[in-house]
Each structure stands twice: as C-alpha cells, then as structure tokens.
LUMPALUM-75453 format. One record per residue (C-alpha): residue number from 1; residue in three letters; x, y, z. Coordinates in steps of 0.05 Angstrom, whole numbers. Last residue first. Layout:
<atoms>
<atom num="NUM" residu="ala" X="X" Y="Y" Z="Z"/>
...
</atoms>
This chain:
<atoms>
<atom num="379" residu="unk" X="-90" Y="-120" Z="-437"/>
<atom num="378" residu="unk" X="-113" Y="-177" Z="-392"/>
<atom num="377" residu="unk" X="-135" Y="-244" Z="-419"/>
<atom num="376" residu="unk" X="-194" Y="-288" Z="-435"/>
<atom num="375" residu="unk" X="-250" Y="-243" Z="-410"/>
<atom num="374" residu="unk" X="-284" Y="-236" Z="-478"/>
<atom num="373" residu="unk" X="-263" Y="-163" Z="-481"/>
<atom num="372" residu="unk" X="-192" Y="-186" Z="-466"/>
<atom num="371" residu="unk" X="-196" Y="-235" Z="-524"/>
<atom num="370" residu="unk" X="-219" Y="-178" Z="-569"/>
<atom num="369" residu="unk" X="-162" Y="-133" Z="-546"/>
<atom num="368" residu="unk" X="-110" Y="-187" Z="-559"/>
<atom num="367" residu="unk" X="-140" Y="-202" Z="-627"/>
<atom num="366" residu="unk" X="-137" Y="-128" Z="-647"/>
<atom num="365" residu="unk" X="-64" Y="-125" Z="-624"/>
<atom num="364" residu="unk" X="-46" Y="-186" Z="-666"/>
<atom num="363" residu="unk" X="-83" Y="-156" Z="-726"/>
<atom num="362" residu="unk" X="-47" Y="-89" Z="-725"/>
<atom num="361" residu="unk" X="-81" Y="-40" Z="-773"/>
<atom num="360" residu="unk" X="-144" Y="-19" Z="-736"/>
<atom num="359" residu="unk" X="-109" Y="-20" Z="-669"/>
<atom num="358" residu="unk" X="-54" Y="26" Z="-694"/>
<atom num="357" residu="unk" X="-105" Y="75" Z="-721"/>
<atom num="356" residu="unk" X="-143" Y="72" Z="-656"/>
<atom num="355" residu="unk" X="-79" Y="89" Z="-617"/>
<atom num="354" residu="unk" X="-59" Y="146" Z="-662"/>
<atom num="353" residu="unk" X="-129" Y="176" Z="-658"/>
<atom num="352" residu="unk" X="-128" Y="170" Z="-581"/>
<atom num="351" residu="unk" X="-60" Y="203" Z="-579"/>
<atom num="350" residu="unk" X="-83" Y="258" Z="-625"/>
<atom num="349" residu="unk" X="-143" Y="270" Z="-580"/>
<atom num="348" residu="unk" X="-97" Y="275" Z="-520"/>
<atom num="347" residu="unk" X="-50" Y="323" Z="-556"/>
<atom num="346" residu="unk" X="-108" Y="365" Z="-582"/>
<atom num="345" residu="unk" X="-135" Y="379" Z="-513"/>
<atom num="344" residu="unk" X="-211" Y="381" Z="-507"/>
<atom num="343" residu="unk" X="-212" Y="311" Z="-476"/>
<atom num="342" residu="unk" X="-273" Y="267" Z="-479"/>
<atom num="341" residu="unk" X="-239" Y="204" Z="-505"/>
<atom num="340" residu="unk" X="-179" Y="213" Z="-460"/>
<atom num="339" residu="unk" X="-216" Y="228" Z="-395"/>
<atom num="338" residu="unk" X="-266" Y="171" Z="-395"/>
<atom num="337" residu="unk" X="-217" Y="123" Z="-429"/>
<atom num="336" residu="unk" X="-163" Y="138" Z="-377"/>
<atom num="335" residu="unk" X="-213" Y="132" Z="-320"/>
<atom num="334" residu="unk" X="-236" Y="65" Z="-346"/>
<atom num="333" residu="unk" X="-165" Y="40" Z="-351"/>
<atom num="332" residu="unk" X="-149" Y="65" Z="-281"/>
<atom num="331" residu="unk" X="-210" Y="29" Z="-253"/>
<atom num="330" residu="unk" X="-189" Y="-35" Z="-289"/>
<atom num="329" residu="unk" X="-121" Y="-32" Z="-256"/>
<atom num="328" residu="unk" X="-153" Y="-19" Z="-189"/>
<atom num="327" residu="unk" X="-196" Y="-82" Z="-198"/>
<atom num="326" residu="unk" X="-138" Y="-128" Z="-215"/>
<atom num="325" residu="unk" X="-92" Y="-103" Z="-159"/>
<atom num="324" residu="unk" X="-148" Y="-107" Z="-107"/>
<atom num="323" residu="unk" X="-167" Y="-175" Z="-134"/>
<atom num="322" residu="unk" X="-100" Y="-209" Z="-123"/>
<atom num="321" residu="unk" X="-79" Y="-182" Z="-55"/>
<atom num="320" residu="unk" X="-149" Y="-185" Z="-27"/>
<atom num="319" residu="unk" X="-160" Y="-256" Z="-49"/>
<atom num="318" residu="unk" X="-93" Y="-279" Z="-21"/>
<atom num="317" residu="unk" X="-107" Y="-245" Z="45"/>
<atom num="316" residu="unk" X="-175" Y="-278" Z="49"/>
<atom num="315" residu="unk" X="-146" Y="-346" Z="32"/>
<atom num="314" residu="unk" X="-92" Y="-339" Z="85"/>
<atom num="313" residu="unk" X="-144" Y="-324" Z="139"/>
<atom num="312" residu="unk" X="-190" Y="-380" Z="117"/>
<atom num="311" residu="unk" X="-138" Y="-436" Z="110"/>
<atom num="310" residu="unk" X="-115" Y="-446" Z="38"/>
<atom num="309" residu="unk" X="-130" Y="-482" Z="-28"/>
<atom num="308" residu="unk" X="-206" Y="-485" Z="-35"/>
<atom num="307" residu="unk" X="-214" Y="-417" Z="-1"/>
<atom num="306" residu="unk" X="-167" Y="-385" Z="-52"/>
<atom num="305" residu="unk" X="-208" Y="-413" Z="-110"/>
<atom num="304" residu="unk" X="-270" Y="-390" Z="-73"/>
<atom num="303" residu="unk" X="-246" Y="-318" Z="-69"/>
<atom num="302" residu="unk" X="-219" Y="-317" Z="-140"/>
<atom num="301" residu="unk" X="-284" Y="-340" Z="-172"/>
<atom num="300" residu="unk" X="-327" Y="-293" Z="-131"/>
<atom num="299" residu="unk" X="-283" Y="-233" Z="-145"/>
<atom num="298" residu="unk" X="-283" Y="-250" Z="-219"/>
<atom num="297" residu="unk" X="-359" Y="-248" Z="-217"/>
<atom num="296" residu="unk" X="-355" Y="-178" Z="-187"/>
<atom num="295" residu="unk" X="-306" Y="-155" Z="-241"/>
<atom num="294" residu="unk" X="-353" Y="-181" Z="-294"/>
<atom num="293" residu="unk" X="-411" Y="-146" Z="-261"/>
<atom num="292" residu="unk" X="-376" Y="-78" Z="-264"/>
<atom num="291" residu="unk" X="-344" Y="-86" Z="-333"/>
<atom num="290" residu="unk" X="-398" Y="-53" Z="-375"/>
<atom num="289" residu="unk" X="-348" Y="-14" Z="-416"/>
<atom num="288" residu="unk" X="-368" Y="56" Z="-392"/>
<atom num="287" residu="unk" X="-401" Y="34" Z="-327"/>
<atom num="286" residu="unk" X="-351" Y="76" Z="-287"/>
<atom num="285" residu="unk" X="-328" Y="34" Z="-228"/>
<atom num="284" residu="unk" X="-354" Y="12" Z="-160"/>
<atom num="283" residu="unk" X="-306" Y="-29" Z="-120"/>
<atom num="282" residu="unk" X="-309" Y="-69" Z="-55"/>
<atom num="281" residu="unk" X="-383" Y="-67" Z="-40"/>
<atom num="280" residu="unk" X="-394" Y="-63" Z="-115"/>
<atom num="279" residu="unk" X="-371" Y="-135" Z="-122"/>
<atom num="278" residu="unk" X="-340" Y="-170" Z="-63"/>
<atom num="277" residu="unk" X="-323" Y="-153" Z="9"/>
<atom num="276" residu="unk" X="-294" Y="-201" Z="60"/>
<atom num="275" residu="unk" X="-305" Y="-211" Z="135"/>
<atom num="274" residu="unk" X="-277" Y="-265" Z="180"/>
<atom num="273" residu="unk" X="-257" Y="-222" Z="239"/>
<atom num="272" residu="unk" X="-191" Y="-205" Z="206"/>
<atom num="271" residu="unk" X="-226" Y="-157" Z="160"/>
<atom num="270" residu="unk" X="-222" Y="-160" Z="84"/>
<atom num="269" residu="unk" X="-227" Y="-118" Z="21"/>
<atom num="268" residu="unk" X="-189" Y="-58" Z="48"/>
<atom num="267" residu="unk" X="-189" Y="14" Z="24"/>
<atom num="266" residu="unk" X="-255" Y="1" Z="-10"/>
<atom num="265" residu="unk" X="-263" Y="32" Z="-78"/>
<atom num="264" residu="unk" X="-309" Y="85" Z="-108"/>
<atom num="263" residu="unk" X="-322" Y="117" Z="-175"/>
<atom num="262" residu="unk" X="-390" Y="150" Z="-180"/>
<atom num="261" residu="unk" X="-438" Y="162" Z="-237"/>
<atom num="260" residu="unk" X="-508" Y="186" Z="-220"/>
<atom num="259" residu="unk" X="-569" Y="143" Z="-239"/>
<atom num="258" residu="unk" X="-623" Y="147" Z="-293"/>
<atom num="257" residu="unk" X="-688" Y="115" Z="-313"/>
<atom num="256" residu="unk" X="-727" Y="98" Z="-376"/>
<atom num="255" residu="unk" X="-786" Y="60" Z="-401"/>
<atom num="254" residu="unk" X="-820" Y="42" Z="-467"/>
<atom num="253" residu="unk" X="-793" Y="94" Z="-516"/>
<atom num="252" residu="unk" X="-818" Y="75" Z="-586"/>
<atom num="251" residu="unk" X="-767" Y="76" Z="-642"/>
<atom num="250" residu="unk" X="-752" Y="110" Z="-708"/>
<atom num="249" residu="unk" X="-686" Y="98" Z="-743"/>
<atom num="248" residu="unk" X="-627" Y="63" Z="-711"/>
<atom num="247" residu="unk" X="-567" Y="110" Z="-721"/>
<atom num="246" residu="unk" X="-598" Y="177" Z="-740"/>
<atom num="245" residu="unk" X="-654" Y="162" Z="-690"/>
<atom num="244" residu="unk" X="-605" Y="156" Z="-632"/>
<atom num="243" residu="unk" X="-584" Y="226" Z="-610"/>
<atom num="242" residu="unk" X="-642" Y="269" Z="-633"/>
<atom num="241" residu="unk" X="-694" Y="218" Z="-611"/>
<atom num="240" residu="unk" X="-660" Y="208" Z="-543"/>
<atom num="239" residu="unk" X="-659" Y="282" Z="-529"/>
<atom num="238" residu="unk" X="-732" Y="291" Z="-552"/>
<atom num="237" residu="unk" X="-756" Y="234" Z="-507"/>
<atom num="236" residu="unk" X="-717" Y="261" Z="-448"/>
<atom num="235" residu="unk" X="-742" Y="332" Z="-460"/>
<atom num="234" residu="unk" X="-814" Y="309" Z="-464"/>
<atom num="233" residu="unk" X="-809" Y="268" Z="-401"/>
<atom num="232" residu="unk" X="-778" Y="325" Z="-361"/>
<atom num="231" residu="unk" X="-704" Y="341" Z="-357"/>
<atom num="230" residu="unk" X="-676" Y="373" Z="-294"/>
<atom num="229" residu="unk" X="-639" Y="312" Z="-269"/>
<atom num="228" residu="unk" X="-613" Y="296" Z="-339"/>
<atom num="227" residu="unk" X="-581" Y="364" Z="-352"/>
<atom num="226" residu="unk" X="-557" Y="376" Z="-280"/>
<atom num="225" residu="unk" X="-518" Y="311" Z="-274"/>
<atom num="224" residu="unk" X="-484" Y="324" Z="-340"/>
<atom num="223" residu="unk" X="-496" Y="274" Z="-396"/>
<atom num="222" residu="unk" X="-487" Y="200" Z="-409"/>
<atom num="221" residu="unk" X="-538" Y="168" Z="-456"/>
<atom num="220" residu="unk" X="-550" Y="93" Z="-457"/>
<atom num="219" residu="unk" X="-602" Y="61" Z="-503"/>
<atom num="218" residu="unk" X="-625" Y="-9" Z="-487"/>
<atom num="217" residu="unk" X="-650" Y="-45" Z="-549"/>
<atom num="216" residu="unk" X="-710" Y="-80" Z="-577"/>
<atom num="215" residu="unk" X="-730" Y="-102" Z="-647"/>
<atom num="214" residu="unk" X="-687" Y="-164" Z="-659"/>
<atom num="213" residu="unk" X="-672" Y="-174" Z="-586"/>
<atom num="212" residu="unk" X="-635" Y="-139" Z="-530"/>
<atom num="211" residu="unk" X="-580" Y="-100" Z="-566"/>
<atom num="210" residu="unk" X="-541" Y="-52" Z="-522"/>
<atom num="209" residu="unk" X="-532" Y="18" Z="-551"/>
<atom num="208" residu="unk" X="-485" Y="74" Z="-530"/>
<atom num="207" residu="unk" X="-477" Y="147" Z="-515"/>
<atom num="206" residu="unk" X="-415" Y="184" Z="-493"/>
<atom num="205" residu="unk" X="-410" Y="250" Z="-455"/>
<atom num="204" residu="unk" X="-419" Y="324" Z="-466"/>
<atom num="203" residu="unk" X="-363" Y="331" Z="-518"/>
<atom num="202" residu="unk" X="-379" Y="267" Z="-557"/>
<atom num="201" residu="unk" X="-361" Y="194" Z="-554"/>
<atom num="200" residu="unk" X="-398" Y="139" Z="-591"/>
<atom num="199" residu="unk" X="-409" Y="69" Z="-562"/>
<atom num="198" residu="unk" X="-430" Y="6" Z="-598"/>
<atom num="197" residu="unk" X="-460" Y="-62" Z="-584"/>
<atom num="196" residu="unk" X="-474" Y="-114" Z="-637"/>
<atom num="195" residu="unk" X="-529" Y="-165" Z="-648"/>
<atom num="194" residu="unk" X="-560" Y="-120" Z="-703"/>
<atom num="193" residu="unk" X="-626" Y="-87" Z="-686"/>
<atom num="192" residu="unk" X="-681" Y="-96" Z="-738"/>
<atom num="191" residu="unk" X="-716" Y="-32" Z="-761"/>
<atom num="190" residu="unk" X="-781" Y="-10" Z="-727"/>
<atom num="189" residu="unk" X="-748" Y="-5" Z="-659"/>
<atom num="188" residu="unk" X="-774" Y="-18" Z="-589"/>
<atom num="187" residu="unk" X="-739" Y="21" Z="-535"/>
<atom num="186" residu="unk" X="-713" Y="10" Z="-465"/>
<atom num="185" residu="unk" X="-679" Y="72" Z="-438"/>
<atom num="184" residu="unk" X="-620" Y="82" Z="-391"/>
<atom num="183" residu="unk" X="-596" Y="152" Z="-372"/>
<atom num="182" residu="unk" X="-528" Y="157" Z="-340"/>
<atom num="181" residu="unk" X="-514" Y="219" Z="-299"/>
<atom num="180" residu="unk" X="-450" Y="259" Z="-295"/>
<atom num="179" residu="unk" X="-416" Y="298" Z="-240"/>
<atom num="178" residu="unk" X="-361" Y="244" Z="-241"/>
<atom num="177" residu="unk" X="-369" Y="234" Z="-166"/>
<atom num="176" residu="unk" X="-308" Y="215" Z="-125"/>
<atom num="175" residu="unk" X="-277" Y="157" Z="-89"/>
<atom num="174" residu="unk" X="-244" Y="128" Z="-28"/>
<atom num="173" residu="unk" X="-278" Y="82" Z="21"/>
<atom num="172" residu="unk" X="-263" Y="62" Z="93"/>
<atom num="171" residu="unk" X="-271" Y="-7" Z="123"/>
<atom num="170" residu="unk" X="-294" Y="-2" Z="195"/>
<atom num="169" residu="unk" X="-321" Y="-73" Z="194"/>
<atom num="168" residu="unk" X="-392" Y="-49" Z="207"/>
<atom num="167" residu="unk" X="-385" Y="3" Z="152"/>
<atom num="166" residu="unk" X="-361" Y="-50" Z="103"/>
<atom num="165" residu="unk" X="-418" Y="-96" Z="121"/>
<atom num="164" residu="unk" X="-468" Y="-38" Z="113"/>
<atom num="163" residu="unk" X="-444" Y="-29" Z="41"/>
<atom num="162" residu="unk" X="-465" Y="34" Z="6"/>
<atom num="161" residu="unk" X="-432" Y="11" Z="-59"/>
<atom num="160" residu="unk" X="-468" Y="-55" Z="-59"/>
<atom num="159" residu="unk" X="-489" Y="-108" Z="-9"/>
<atom num="158" residu="unk" X="-443" Y="-165" Z="-28"/>
<atom num="157" residu="unk" X="-409" Y="-167" Z="40"/>
<atom num="156" residu="unk" X="-388" Y="-238" Z="54"/>
<atom num="155" residu="unk" X="-386" Y="-261" Z="126"/>
<atom num="154" residu="unk" X="-345" Y="-324" Z="137"/>
<atom num="153" residu="unk" X="-351" Y="-369" Z="199"/>
<atom num="152" residu="unk" X="-421" Y="-346" Z="216"/>
<atom num="151" residu="unk" X="-469" Y="-340" Z="274"/>
<atom num="150" residu="unk" X="-540" Y="-314" Z="267"/>
<atom num="149" residu="unk" X="-573" Y="-281" Z="328"/>
<atom num="148" residu="unk" X="-648" Y="-275" Z="332"/>
<atom num="147" residu="unk" X="-679" Y="-218" Z="372"/>
<atom num="146" residu="unk" X="-733" Y="-207" Z="320"/>
<atom num="145" residu="unk" X="-699" Y="-142" Z="299"/>
<atom num="144" residu="unk" X="-639" Y="-183" Z="274"/>
<atom num="143" residu="unk" X="-569" Y="-194" Z="301"/>
<atom num="142" residu="unk" X="-509" Y="-219" Z="261"/>
<atom num="141" residu="unk" X="-455" Y="-258" Z="296"/>
<atom num="140" residu="unk" X="-380" Y="-268" Z="290"/>
<atom num="139" residu="unk" X="-367" Y="-252" Z="364"/>
<atom num="138" residu="unk" X="-317" Y="-198" Z="346"/>
<atom num="137" residu="unk" X="-360" Y="-180" Z="286"/>
<atom num="136" residu="unk" X="-423" Y="-166" Z="326"/>
<atom num="135" residu="unk" X="-463" Y="-133" Z="271"/>
<atom num="134" residu="unk" X="-530" Y="-100" Z="283"/>
<atom num="133" residu="unk" X="-601" Y="-96" Z="256"/>
<atom num="132" residu="unk" X="-589" Y="-139" Z="194"/>
<atom num="131" residu="unk" X="-646" Y="-131" Z="145"/>
<atom num="130" residu="unk" X="-689" Y="-187" Z="118"/>
<atom num="129" residu="unk" X="-742" Y="-180" Z="64"/>
<atom num="128" residu="unk" X="-712" Y="-243" Z="34"/>
<atom num="127" residu="unk" X="-679" Y="-300" Z="71"/>
<atom num="126" residu="unk" X="-653" Y="-359" Z="31"/>
<atom num="125" residu="unk" X="-622" Y="-417" Z="68"/>
<atom num="124" residu="unk" X="-573" Y="-461" Z="29"/>
<atom num="123" residu="unk" X="-554" Y="-530" Z="56"/>
<atom num="122" residu="unk" X="-620" Y="-559" Z="31"/>
<atom num="121" residu="unk" X="-607" Y="-545" Z="-43"/>
<atom num="120" residu="unk" X="-664" Y="-531" Z="-91"/>
<atom num="119" residu="unk" X="-669" Y="-458" Z="-70"/>
<atom num="118" residu="unk" X="-597" Y="-450" Z="-93"/>
<atom num="117" residu="unk" X="-616" Y="-460" Z="-166"/>
<atom num="116" residu="unk" X="-679" Y="-419" Z="-165"/>
<atom num="115" residu="unk" X="-641" Y="-362" Z="-133"/>
<atom num="114" residu="unk" X="-589" Y="-366" Z="-189"/>
<atom num="113" residu="unk" X="-642" Y="-364" Z="-243"/>
<atom num="112" residu="unk" X="-677" Y="-306" Z="-209"/>
<atom num="111" residu="unk" X="-612" Y="-267" Z="-207"/>
<atom num="110" residu="unk" X="-602" Y="-279" Z="-281"/>
<atom num="109" residu="unk" X="-672" Y="-257" Z="-299"/>
<atom num="108" residu="unk" X="-670" Y="-196" Z="-254"/>
<atom num="107" residu="unk" X="-603" Y="-173" Z="-283"/>
<atom num="106" residu="unk" X="-629" Y="-176" Z="-355"/>
<atom num="105" residu="unk" X="-576" Y="-205" Z="-399"/>
<atom num="104" residu="unk" X="-532" Y="-180" Z="-456"/>
<atom num="103" residu="unk" X="-485" Y="-235" Z="-476"/>
<atom num="102" residu="unk" X="-412" Y="-245" Z="-494"/>
<atom num="101" residu="unk" X="-363" Y="-239" Z="-551"/>
<atom num="100" residu="unk" X="-397" Y="-288" Z="-597"/>
<atom num="99" residu="unk" X="-387" Y="-344" Z="-648"/>
<atom num="98" residu="unk" X="-311" Y="-349" Z="-638"/>
<atom num="97" residu="unk" X="-257" Y="-353" Z="-691"/>
<atom num="96" residu="unk" X="-215" Y="-297" Z="-662"/>
<atom num="95" residu="unk" X="-233" Y="-247" Z="-717"/>
<atom num="94" residu="unk" X="-303" Y="-278" Z="-719"/>
<atom num="93" residu="unk" X="-318" Y="-249" Z="-651"/>
<atom num="92" residu="unk" X="-316" Y="-179" Z="-680"/>
<atom num="91" residu="unk" X="-281" Y="-114" Z="-663"/>
<atom num="90" residu="unk" X="-300" Y="-47" Z="-695"/>
<atom num="89" residu="unk" X="-258" Y="16" Z="-696"/>
<atom num="88" residu="unk" X="-284" Y="86" Z="-709"/>
<atom num="87" residu="unk" X="-254" Y="155" Z="-718"/>
<atom num="86" residu="unk" X="-307" Y="209" Z="-718"/>
<atom num="85" residu="unk" X="-270" Y="263" Z="-679"/>
<atom num="84" residu="unk" X="-312" Y="250" Z="-616"/>
<atom num="83" residu="unk" X="-285" Y="179" Z="-620"/>
<atom num="82" residu="unk" X="-324" Y="119" Z="-645"/>
<atom num="81" residu="unk" X="-322" Y="51" Z="-611"/>
<atom num="80" residu="unk" X="-349" Y="-14" Z="-639"/>
<atom num="79" residu="unk" X="-371" Y="-81" Z="-612"/>
<atom num="78" residu="unk" X="-387" Y="-146" Z="-648"/>
<atom num="77" residu="unk" X="-416" Y="-215" Z="-636"/>
<atom num="76" residu="unk" X="-472" Y="-204" Z="-587"/>
<atom num="75" residu="unk" X="-511" Y="-259" Z="-552"/>
<atom num="74" residu="unk" X="-580" Y="-241" Z="-526"/>
<atom num="73" residu="unk" X="-612" Y="-253" Z="-459"/>
<atom num="72" residu="unk" X="-682" Y="-244" Z="-429"/>
<atom num="71" residu="unk" X="-725" Y="-282" Z="-479"/>
<atom num="70" residu="unk" X="-687" Y="-347" Z="-465"/>
<atom num="69" residu="unk" X="-705" Y="-344" Z="-391"/>
<atom num="68" residu="unk" X="-643" Y="-359" Z="-350"/>
<atom num="67" residu="unk" X="-642" Y="-431" Z="-324"/>
<atom num="66" residu="unk" X="-590" Y="-455" Z="-375"/>
<atom num="65" residu="unk" X="-542" Y="-404" Z="-346"/>
<atom num="64" residu="unk" X="-548" Y="-431" Z="-275"/>
<atom num="63" residu="unk" X="-511" Y="-497" Z="-277"/>
<atom num="62" residu="unk" X="-446" Y="-471" Z="-248"/>
<atom num="61" residu="unk" X="-411" Y="-493" Z="-312"/>
<atom num="60" residu="unk" X="-458" Y="-448" Z="-352"/>
<atom num="59" residu="unk" X="-445" Y="-390" Z="-305"/>
<atom num="58" residu="unk" X="-371" Y="-400" Z="-318"/>
<atom num="57" residu="unk" X="-382" Y="-403" Z="-393"/>
<atom num="56" residu="unk" X="-420" Y="-337" Z="-389"/>
<atom num="55" residu="unk" X="-362" Y="-310" Z="-347"/>
<atom num="54" residu="unk" X="-311" Y="-325" Z="-402"/>
<atom num="53" residu="unk" X="-359" Y="-298" Z="-455"/>
<atom num="52" residu="unk" X="-367" Y="-229" Z="-426"/>
<atom num="51" residu="unk" X="-430" Y="-211" Z="-388"/>
<atom num="50" residu="unk" X="-460" Y="-145" Z="-410"/>
<atom num="49" residu="unk" X="-510" Y="-129" Z="-355"/>
<atom num="48" residu="unk" X="-580" Y="-100" Z="-357"/>
<atom num="47" residu="unk" X="-619" Y="-63" Z="-304"/>
<atom num="46" residu="unk" X="-674" Y="-27" Z="-342"/>
<atom num="45" residu="unk" X="-722" Y="-85" Z="-336"/>
<atom num="44" residu="unk" X="-747" Y="-121" Z="-398"/>
<atom num="43" residu="unk" X="-822" Y="-133" Z="-396"/>
<atom num="42" residu="unk" X="-849" Y="-184" Z="-346"/>
<atom num="41" residu="unk" X="-851" Y="-257" Z="-369"/>
<atom num="40" residu="unk" X="-816" Y="-286" Z="-309"/>
<atom num="39" residu="unk" X="-859" Y="-253" Z="-256"/>
<atom num="38" residu="unk" X="-822" Y="-231" Z="-193"/>
<atom num="37" residu="unk" X="-833" Y="-273" Z="-130"/>
<atom num="36" residu="unk" X="-770" Y="-315" Z="-139"/>
<atom num="35" residu="unk" X="-729" Y="-251" Z="-135"/>
<atom num="34" residu="unk" X="-749" Y="-249" Z="-62"/>
<atom num="33" residu="unk" X="-767" Y="-180" Z="-38"/>
<atom num="32" residu="unk" X="-714" Y="-133" Z="-14"/>
<atom num="31" residu="unk" X="-664" Y="-134" Z="44"/>
<atom num="30" residu="unk" X="-631" Y="-199" Z="20"/>
<atom num="29" residu="unk" X="-594" Y="-248" Z="64"/>
<atom num="28" residu="unk" X="-563" Y="-312" Z="36"/>
<atom num="27" residu="unk" X="-545" Y="-366" Z="87"/>
<atom num="26" residu="unk" X="-497" Y="-420" Z="63"/>
<atom num="25" residu="unk" X="-470" Y="-485" Z="90"/>
<atom num="24" residu="unk" X="-407" Y="-500" Z="51"/>
<atom num="23" residu="unk" X="-397" Y="-557" Z="2"/>
<atom num="22" residu="unk" X="-358" Y="-519" Z="-52"/>
<atom num="21" residu="unk" X="-421" Y="-524" Z="-96"/>
<atom num="20" residu="unk" X="-460" Y="-486" Z="-43"/>
<atom num="19" residu="unk" X="-407" Y="-433" Z="-38"/>
<atom num="18" residu="unk" X="-408" Y="-423" Z="-114"/>
<atom num="17" residu="unk" X="-484" Y="-416" Z="-116"/>
<atom num="16" residu="unk" X="-484" Y="-368" Z="-57"/>
<atom num="15" residu="unk" X="-427" Y="-327" Z="-88"/>
<atom num="14" residu="unk" X="-467" Y="-321" Z="-152"/>
<atom num="13" residu="unk" X="-526" Y="-297" Z="-111"/>
<atom num="12" residu="unk" X="-482" Y="-244" Z="-78"/>
<atom num="11" residu="unk" X="-454" Y="-221" Z="-145"/>
<atom num="10" residu="unk" X="-520" Y="-215" Z="-181"/>
<atom num="9" residu="unk" X="-562" Y="-189" Z="-123"/>
<atom num="8" residu="unk" X="-575" Y="-226" Z="-58"/>
<atom num="7" residu="unk" X="-537" Y="-180" Z="-10"/>
<atom num="6" residu="unk" X="-507" Y="-202" Z="56"/>
<atom num="5" residu="unk" X="-476" Y="-270" Z="48"/>
<atom num="4" residu="unk" X="-466" Y="-316" Z="108"/>
<atom num="3" residu="unk" X="-418" Y="-374" Z="98"/>
<atom num="2" residu="unk" X="-420" Y="-430" Z="150"/>
<atom num="1" residu="unk" X="-360" Y="-475" Z="147"/>
</atoms>
C-alpha cells in the first residue's frame, strides 16, 4: 500500500515513521523547507510541546526519541494549577512512583529526529518545498505544478487547521475563535528553574511556565486578542516582567511571538476515496493543557492499529469512530476548564474550589488525574 502524507510536521512525520515500520511505501510531502536543513544547535524555537510520558515511551519504541538533541528536551516531574481565587493543587510523578510526568521538547528538534529516521529507509520518499496543485480524489492522484501525478492508496491529511486535504475532500469544519491571543516567550533566568510546569488563572486569562533547562523557560501569557496585538516590544516586556518576575525572579527576554486561539473540529475524519485526517487537520483545541500534539500522536497510533487489523475502508471507519469520540471529549474538558476557571459567577468558582479541595484530599483521585496527565488513562 502506498501511503501519501500531506504535512511533514510533528504528527505527519510521526505518521511517516509509523507507516514505514508497518511496511508501507510512504511519500511525505512538506510545503516548507526540509527540517534536515535547519541547524541542530540553534537557540530554542518558540514552538514547544509537552509530550506526556505514554507518548514519550511510544516515540522511544519507534526509535526516534534517542535521536532528539539532548539540549532540546527536558523531563518534568510536577505540575500545578492555581485558580483566580488563589487555590492551588500540585501533582507529582512521585505520587504514582514514576520519575517523570512527561517532557518538554522543541518541535523542530523532534521533527528533525523523525525526518532523520525516515530518510534512512528506502521505502520512504521525502519531498520538501512541495505544494500540491490539485487533488483528484476520485482517481486517487495528486497533481503538482511540474505536471507530475502521484497516485496513492491512502492519503493522510496532516496539514494543520487550514487543511487543503480536508477542503479537497469536501470535509466541513465547525469552530469558533476565543477572542484571545497566546503570547510565547523564551527567557533566560538568573535563578534555577525547577523541572515543573505550572499554570495560574486570572480574570484576563491564564499564564503558565514550561521549564526548558536549568536557567531557561517558556513563558505563556493568554490575554485578549486586542491587548496583545496592539502591544509593542516595550509593552510586552513590561507585561511579562510584571506577571512572571514575582514567581521566577529577574530574567532576560530572548524571543517572543503570539497566535490567536481557535477551537475547530472536522465534521468528518475520513472520505470514502481513501482520505483520512489526523492531528490539527481533524481537531484544533485550546492549548491550555498542552494536549494538542498528544491527541495527534494518539490519532497516528489508533489509525495504524486499525490498519493492521482490518481492510482499509473498515479501518478508516473504526479510526473515525474511536478518535472523534476521544477528541471531542477532550475538547469539552478544555472548554469547561477555560470557562470554569475564568468565570465571574460565584457558583462556578465555588464548584472549582470544591473540586480542587476534593482533589487535594483524595489520594485515589489524585493518582487517577496524574496517570491521565501521563497518558495512561482517561478521566
């Protein structure tokens, strides 16, 4: 079977690795430059993922985790959440007798590791700087500006929230904007950074920290679309200083960027002409708990498990049935957290306080939540 994957990012590259190991012929198409051309020792990029422990073990079994530059990932062993009323709860890996909850990893470093892996296998063809000109799904072919036609048995759309594969298949989307913007900033700190991630909620939106190494962190600050879009360099630096200095001390701002928040889901994940969507092409969620890439990796695992057990059409239907339910459940959880933790209503805030109090006192519930954060179970 010839598997063609459109989109060579984290989820698309993971699909290429998994497809190669399943024995399929693979063509991976990427619009941008080859990740293999980016320097390995470049400073930390702003695009960072929190990969839970279950998926880290999966990447290890695939043979790609050992290829990730050691300077571009960090294990974390604790996470904490603080409500706008000042109530906090902390979860640690030690509570479930594990050394870590997951890892922070630079997207570019992980993508590069996966591209290096597949580049070593002759049944995988890597094409960067390549855009599909048109899709002939009935004939199961892709056409390029050069006049070349590429046939496929399975077309995987891993091309992000604005998926050209989804549009070609006539797959509609449903979603909305949160009218918020997420600012990401890489900083170097004077004081050591603990290997723990935390998030604090407030009226205008939450802010969080992702540890990157002993003196480096990614700061995340959610505010209204208008506030961050209109802020100049000085306003951004001042806003970050006021928000984070009380928690981490003085720091040097190295780089920053921002993006709007949008929730979106595909109305279908598959098309009967041998098309399937994975990752952000199928679902784009609030980045609140860093679950986006973990959901995408789960898509890859479920898709190829189904393909190993069933004929193609049955496998695609099984994948859609399973992952659509899982991903929509996670979307609802993220929406509930987003609304509940920011709510002005006393009843909602009381419910959040009651829930956190219960979590802090009930060890079995704490362990269940920790295992879910590690990817071992569902809440």
